[in-house]
C-alpha positions, 0 to 999 in steps of 0.5 A: 336366701334365708338368714342364719342364726347362731343360737347358743345355749348352756346346759339346756337345749337340745340335750335337756328338758326344761323351760329354756329348752322349750323356748329354743325348740319352739324358736327353731321348729316354728320358724322355717324362714330362718336357718339355725346353727346351735352352739351348745355348752354341755356338762359332758360329751355323752348326752343324747339328744332330747329333742328331734331337731327340725331340718332348718337346724343346719349344725350342732356344735357340742362343747363339753366343759366336763367329762373329758381329760383333754378337750382334744378328745372332742376336738374341732381340729381335723384331721387329727394331725392338726391337733398334734401340731397345736400341741407341738406348737404350745411350747413353754416358751410360746406359752410364756411369750404369747399366753402369759401376758394375756392371762396376766391381764385377764386376771388383773381385769377380773380381780382388780377391775383394771380394764374397761369392758371394751378392753376386756372384750378385745382381751377375750378375742385375743385369748380365743385366737391364741387357743385357735393356734395352740393347744388348750390343755397343754397351755392351761396345765402349764406350770407357768399358768399356775404360777401366774394364777397363784401370784395374782390370786394371792396378791388380791387375797392378801389385800383384803383377808388373812393369807394364812386362811387360803389353802392350796386346795382352794387355789386348785379348785378355782383353777380347775373351774377356770380351766373348764369354763374357758373351754367355751372360747377355745374353738372357732365360732361358726359364721352366721348372719346373727348370733342369739344367746339364751343367757348372759353367761359363758354361752354368750361369749362366742356371740361377743367374739363374733361381734368383735371379730366380724361385726355379727349382730348379737341378740341376748335373751334373758330368761332368769337373771343369770347373775342372781341365779349364779350367786344363789348356786355358788352360795349353796354349793361352795363353802370356800369364801375365796372360791366364791369371791373369785367365781363371783367376779368371773361371773360378773365379768361374763355378764358385763361382757354380754350386756355391753356387746349385745345389740339388743337385750330381750328379757322375757319379762319386764321384771328382768329388765330392772336388773339389766338396767341396774347393771348398766344396760341402757333403756334403748337397748332393751326390748321385752319379748314374752314367751308364748305357748300354743293354744291349740296344744294347751286348752281346757279339757273336760273336767273329771270326777275326783275322789279328793281335792287335787293340787298340782305342781309342774317343773323340774325338781331342784332348789330354785323351784321351791318344792320343799316350801310346797311340801311344807304348805301341803302339811298345813293344808292337810290339817284342814283338808285331810284327804287333799292330794299334792301331785308333783310332775317333773324329773328330779334334776337334783337328786340330793334335793329330791331326797331332801323333799322325800325326807320332808314328806316322811318328817311331816307324815304326809305320805298319803297326801304327796304323789311324785308322779314323774314326767307327763306327756300330757301337761294340758290334761293334768293342768285341767284336771287339777283343782289348783295349780301351785308354783313355789319357785324361788327364782323365775324368768317368765315360766312356760309352766304358768302360761301353759297352765293359763291357756289350759284354764287352770286356777293358779297360785304362785310365788311372786317371782320374776315375771309371774305377776306380769303373766297372771295379772289379777287372774290368780293368787300371788304370795311371797317366795319362801313363805309356806304359810302364805302359800298354804292359806292361798291354796286353802282359799281357792280349794274352799271356794265353790267350784264355779267361782274357782273356775272363773279364775281359770277362764280369765287366765285363759283369756289373758294368755290368748291376748298376750302370750301366744306362740304366734306372737312370740315368733313374730316378735323374734323374726322381726327382731332378727330382721331389724338387727340384720338390716341395721348391719347392712345399712351400716355397711352401706353407709361406711362403703359410701363414706369410703367412696367419698374419701377416695373420690369414687362417688 
């Protein structure tokens, strides 16, 4: 019988394109030896599938965190009479007696660290089991819950800051965020042989619950460093110090739960493991599994004649990808090579940031040099066509764009973030992030080389990727890890059964 994996995602597969989604799609499509169930946290319930799912994907549980007034609108409870029953049972007395003590302990653990991680895990399961019996919306909107939250939040804030600076709007915003994020634990976790989270985030909490409830082995993959990226996002998107501080603590607790209860932490690069160790993950629990791409799909194509030098960037347009820095670098390169073209492939996933990019192009008066080309269905071709592939990310894990470009024989310059240096080795040029001047100089260095010398970088990059970063190797490592964790559980169960038999005198 095939093993079954619960693969959990957050804001990615199978409803959005991107690097993590590519990773998920390869894993599910190219591993017919395994069945998958998908547990997917999404922004709203109306997102269409962006991928055609393979036959071994047996179930998709879509969990909308936003876009609904009440989670019961998208309820797992069936028939609907059970949803009505859960609302009827969630009386104020029940909330006061059964939920408020759990919520008090949860807030104390988050705000004051008054709980070890094992106790916090058990508390998470208790809250989850409460929501299986009683209505989520009616509970979380209860005045009793609001009062408990206000009491603990004010107590924490008063110890450190001026309480007069705290507004009702800030308290309401935190409670609103908590309401939406905790939706991730309000429904049953499907039973499988193993769970696999794509991030140390809220999507990992169902895996923690399955581990504690049923002993299900838990594999955690980290693409980027979730806690670092959350810090960056919160600083950029939230002005209130109180809201930021509270959400920092929530995110930190979620990360600690994932790291502690995962049986194996599998970062996509060694760079990520440094953060994981800093957060207390022991060496013996960490196993790096590099991403891999298909060399039959990504390969050098015949060069084409171009009227102007071409620098290409591939990736979703949003702040962490650093397109603003690349635009600034483009202005510097244009001064030396007036007819250069910088072509950006990828959808704008942050419209405000994209508008800022477009305005920056106008400010530098480089409209003739910048081309926002949108989506391409032939990335291998555009990698090969470019004279230079330039990546300007501020934060990365082990980006598919880099290894796909390497397999395509591209000449690459990239910011030295995440696992990019592990991928490129000495087959491309690396610069510091947020240094447009350095990025421009590296691009100029490559463009000014004779074509034959420049293409030597691409040939060496392809050789390195063929040796280390193929899809075949990636799949073999994951299948081996799944089997090891499942076999370890069976061995533990057999050992425990033998011990019980000895105690009872059966053996």
